[in-house]
C-alpha positions in Angstrom: 61.1 41.6 11.2 60.1 38.0 10.4 62.1 36.1 7.9 60.2 34.1 5.3 61.3 31.5 2.9 60.5 31.5 -0.8 60.8 28.4 -2.9 61.6 28.6 -6.6 61.4 25.5 -8.9 64.2 25.2 -11.4 62.4 22.8 -13.8 58.9 21.8 -14.6 57.6 18.6 -16.1 59.5 16.2 -14.0 56.4 15.2 -12.1 55.0 12.9 -14.8 58.3 11.1 -15.2 58.9 10.8 -11.4 55.3 9.6 -10.7 55.7 6.7 -13.1 59.2 5.7 -12.2 59.6 4.8 -8.6 57.0 6.0 -6.1 54.7 2.9 -6.2 53.8 1.1 -3.1 53.4 -2.7 -3.6 51.6 -5.1 -1.2 53.3 -8.2 0.1 51.2 -11.3 -0.6 52.3 -14.4 1.4 52.2 -18.0 0.1 53.8 -19.7 -2.8 51.3 -19.3 -5.7 51.0 -16.9 -8.6 49.7 -14.1 -6.3 53.0 -14.3 -4.4 55.0 -14.2 -7.7 52.9 -11.1 -8.7 53.8 -9.5 -5.3 57.5 -10.2 -5.8 57.4 -8.7 -9.3 55.8 -5.5 -8.0 58.1 -5.3 -5.0 61.2 -5.7 -7.2 60.3 -3.1 -9.8 59.2 -5.2 -12.7 56.6 -4.0 -15.2 56.6 -6.7 -17.9 53.5 -8.3 -19.4 54.5 -11.8 -18.1 54.4 -10.5 -14.5 51.1 -8.8 -15.2 49.8 -12.1 -16.6 50.8 -13.9 -13.4 48.7 -11.4 -11.5 45.7 -11.9 -13.7 46.0 -15.7 -13.5 46.2 -15.4 -9.7 43.0 -13.3 -9.6 41.2 -15.6 -12.0 42.2 -19.0 -10.6 43.6 -18.8 -7.0 41.6 -18.9 -3.9 42.7 -15.7 -2.2 41.8 -14.0 1.1 40.2 -10.6 0.6 43.5 -9.0 1.6 45.5 -11.0 -0.8 43.0 -10.4 -3.6 43.0 -6.7 -3.0 46.8 -6.8 -2.7 47.1 -8.6 -6.0 45.0 -5.9 -7.7 47.3 -3.3 -6.2 50.4 -5.2 -7.4 49.0 -5.6 -10.9 48.1 -1.9 -10.9 51.7 -1.0 -9.9 53.0 -2.9 -12.9 50.7 -0.9 -15.2 51.5 2.3 -13.4 55.2 1.8 -14.1 54.3 1.6 -17.8 52.3 4.8 -17.5 49.0 3.0 -18.2 47.2 5.3 -15.8 43.6 4.4 -16.7 44.2 0.7 -16.6 46.1 1.0 -13.3 43.3 3.1 -11.9 40.9 0.3 -12.7 43.0 -2.1 -10.6 43.3 0.3 -7.7 39.6 0.9 -7.7 39.0 -2.9 -7.7 41.4 -3.2 -4.7 39.5 -0.6 -2.8 36.2 -2.2 -3.6 37.6 -5.6 -2.4 39.1 -4.3 0.8 38.9 -0.6 1.5 41.5 -0.4 4.3 44.7 -1.0 2.4 46.4 2.4 2.2 48.7 1.3 -0.6 45.7 1.2 -3.0 45.0 4.9 -2.2 48.7 5.9 -2.6 48.9 4.2 -6.0 45.5 5.5 -7.1 46.8 9.0 -6.1 50.0 8.4 -8.1 47.9 7.4 -11.2 45.9 10.6 -10.8 49.1 12.6 -10.6 50.5 10.8 -13.7 47.3 11.7 -15.5 47.7 15.3 -14.3 44.6 15.2 -12.0 46.5 16.6 -9.1 43.6 17.5 -6.8 42.2 14.0 -7.0 45.6 12.5 -6.4 46.1 14.8 -3.4 42.9 13.6 -1.8 43.8 9.9 -2.3 47.3 10.3 -0.9 46.1 12.3 2.1 43.6 9.5 2.8 46.4 6.9 2.5 48.6 8.8 5.0 45.7 9.0 7.4 45.2 5.3 7.1 48.8 4.4 7.4 51.0 2.8 4.8 54.1 0.6 4.9 56.3 3.0 2.9 55.1 6.5 3.9 58.0 8.1 2.0 56.4 7.1 -1.3 53.1 8.7 -0.2 55.0 11.9 0.7 56.9 11.8 -2.6 53.7 11.4 -4.6 51.9 14.1 -2.6 54.8 16.4 -3.3 54.3 15.8 -7.0 50.6 16.6 -6.6 51.4 19.8 -4.8 53.8 20.7 -7.5 51.2 20.1 -10.1 48.9 22.5 -8.2 51.6 25.1 -8.0 52.0 24.8 -4.3 55.8 24.7 -4.4 56.3 25.3 -0.7 54.2 22.2 0.3 55.9 20.2 -2.5 59.3 21.1 -1.2 58.5 20.1 2.4 57.0 16.8 1.3 60.1 16.0 -0.9 62.1 16.7 2.3 59.9 14.4 4.4 60.3 11.6 1.8 64.1 12.0 2.0 64.0 12.1 5.8 62.1 8.9 5.9 64.2 7.2 3.3 67.7 8.9 3.3 69.2 6.5 0.7 66.3 6.9 -1.8 67.7 9.1 -4.7 64.5 10.4 -6.2 63.6 12.9 -3.5 67.2 14.2 -3.6 66.9 14.7 -7.4 63.6 16.5 -7.0 64.9 18.7 -4.2 67.9 19.6 -6.4 65.5 21.5 -8.6 64.6 23.9 -5.8 66.3 26.9 -4.5 65.4 28.2 -1.0 65.9 32.0 -0.5 65.6 33.4 3.0 64.4 37.0 3.3 
């Protein structure tokens, strides 16, 4: 007889909190100007309005390559995403994609914004596209995809993506916390 695994979630509702609190993928912008400062703010976990203003000023005044312009949109969107400003963050991720459509982080973050807004199927599509394209921090894509699967009541897929995120980033605590909500029963 075949043994199957059944996954049961202990708690619901953690997806929204988790989506806005640490699974964003920022883009490194090189140089010494405001776009670089915006990049550093996004990479170090800031979400304040002063950092967002730096991003806006960089977009308005600096001569940026297409990649750095798109990356600055992603980074400004990340700052907004951390504040759970999903629609405004989505605007920036869309602008990044319009500017340079081959930056996977724009899709991961747009997917996270969809998940935060509880549009899980749309989020899943963006995150899958990002994984196909390749991203610098795939663990964040797997984490966000797990949240999307969880929102779609596909607990088995969510569980395995949380595990993949933890495998790729063993010291990252969020996947461990999410996995602690699951019980695996073998039958």
